[in-house]
C-alpha positions in Angstrom: 123.7 90.8 109.3 120.5 88.9 108.7 117.4 90.8 107.9 114.6 90.8 110.5 111.9 88.1 109.9 108.8 89.3 108.0 105.7 89.4 110.1 103.2 86.6 109.3 99.6 87.7 109.0 97.1 85.8 111.0 93.3 86.0 111.2 92.6 83.7 114.1 93.9 83.5 117.6 92.5 80.6 119.7 90.7 81.3 122.9 92.1 78.1 124.5 95.9 78.3 124.7 96.8 75.2 126.7 96.1 71.5 126.1 97.2 68.8 128.5 96.8 65.0 128.2 94.0 63.8 130.4 95.6 60.9 132.2 99.1 62.4 132.9 100.1 64.4 136.0 100.6 68.0 134.9 103.9 68.5 136.8 105.7 65.6 135.1 104.9 66.1 131.4 106.8 67.8 128.7 105.4 70.6 126.7 105.5 71.9 123.1 104.9 75.6 122.3 103.0 76.2 119.2 103.4 79.8 117.8 100.4 81.7 116.7 101.6 81.6 113.0 101.9 77.8 113.3 98.3 77.5 114.5 97.2 79.8 111.6 99.1 77.5 109.1 97.3 74.4 110.5 93.9 76.2 110.4 94.3 77.4 106.8 95.7 74.1 105.4 94.0 71.4 107.4 90.7 73.0 108.5 90.0 75.5 105.7 91.4 73.0 103.1 93.1 75.8 101.1 95.9 75.1 98.7 99.4 75.8 99.9 99.8 78.8 97.6 96.5 80.3 98.9 97.6 79.8 102.5 100.9 81.5 101.9 99.2 84.4 100.2 96.8 84.8 103.1 99.7 84.8 105.6 101.7 87.1 103.3 104.7 84.8 103.2 106.4 82.8 100.5 105.2 79.3 99.7 108.5 77.8 101.1 108.1 79.8 104.3 104.5 78.6 104.7 105.6 75.0 104.2 108.3 75.4 106.9 105.8 76.9 109.4 103.3 74.1 108.6 105.9 71.3 109.0 107.1 72.8 112.4 103.5 72.9 113.6 102.7 69.3 112.5 105.9 68.0 114.1 105.1 69.6 117.5 101.5 68.3 117.4 102.7 64.8 116.5 105.3 64.9 119.2 102.7 65.9 121.8 100.2 63.2 120.7 102.8 60.4 120.5 104.8 61.3 123.6 101.9 62.6 125.8 103.2 66.2 126.0 101.1 69.3 126.6 100.7 72.0 124.0 100.9 75.7 124.8 100.0 78.3 122.2 101.7 81.6 122.5 104.0 84.2 120.9 105.5 84.2 117.5 106.3 86.7 114.8 102.9 87.8 113.6 100.5 90.7 113.1 96.7 90.7 113.1 96.2 93.6 110.8 98.0 94.9 107.9 96.3 98.2 107.0 96.2 100.2 103.8 98.2 103.4 104.0 98.8 106.4 101.7 101.5 108.9 101.3 99.9 112.4 101.3 102.6 113.8 99.1 102.8 111.4 96.1 99.5 109.5 96.7 101.2 106.1 96.7 99.1 103.4 98.5 100.4 100.2 100.0 99.7 97.8 102.9 101.7 98.3 106.1 101.8 96.3 109.3 100.7 97.9 112.6 104.2 97.5 114.0 105.5 100.1 111.6 102.9 102.7 112.6 105.0 103.6 115.7 107.9 104.4 113.3 105.5 106.4 111.1 104.2 108.5 114.2 107.8 109.1 115.3 108.8 110.3 111.8 111.3 107.4 111.4 109.5 105.9 108.4 109.2 107.3 105.0 107.4 106.6 101.7 109.5 104.3 99.5 108.4 106.3 96.4 109.1 109.9 97.4 110.7 109.7 100.9 107.9 111.8 102.4 107.1 111.2 106.1 103.4 112.2 105.6 101.8 108.8 105.7 98.3 108.0 107.0 96.2 104.9 107.4 93.3 104.8 105.0 90.9 103.6 107.7 91.1 107.0 109.4 89.7 110.4 108.6 93.1 112.2 108.2 94.7 111.0 111.5 98.0 109.2 111.5 96.4 105.8 112.1 93.3 104.3 113.6 93.5 102.4 116.9 90.2 100.7 116.2 91.2 98.9 113.0 94.9 98.8 113.2 95.8 96.7 116.2 98.2 94.0 116.9 97.8 91.0 119.1 101.1 90.3 120.8 102.2 87.5 123.1 99.4 85.4 124.6 100.0 84.3 128.2 
């Protein structure tokens, strides 16, 4: 059984999610779907001009995974430009925030994605150090997690 893919950390979600070539009828064109993590890879590498290792670090993935995401994005963009296809931006395997958490029993601190907070609240997640289920977000004042800082942006329609 393959392990579930690791969430990619993104800092930017575009306001415009659909691009269509100007001179082509919208009902007859093809479309490429760019995932949110692919847009983030393009932004970091091509707009921010960061080195590949820095980009991978920011997205919290390996350098090889970052390169694969970037290549997929560039291929879709090139296909759209050359063949006159629309580009739609949506979905993916990403998280907006990865919050610092602490085990109340052993004091261990680490970063955890928002997606695991539901498991923490339901008592299905435990500290890797001491197996305690008493885990809180450090952005809160003793509550389980903060809704204000720890939020995830899901599928964009």
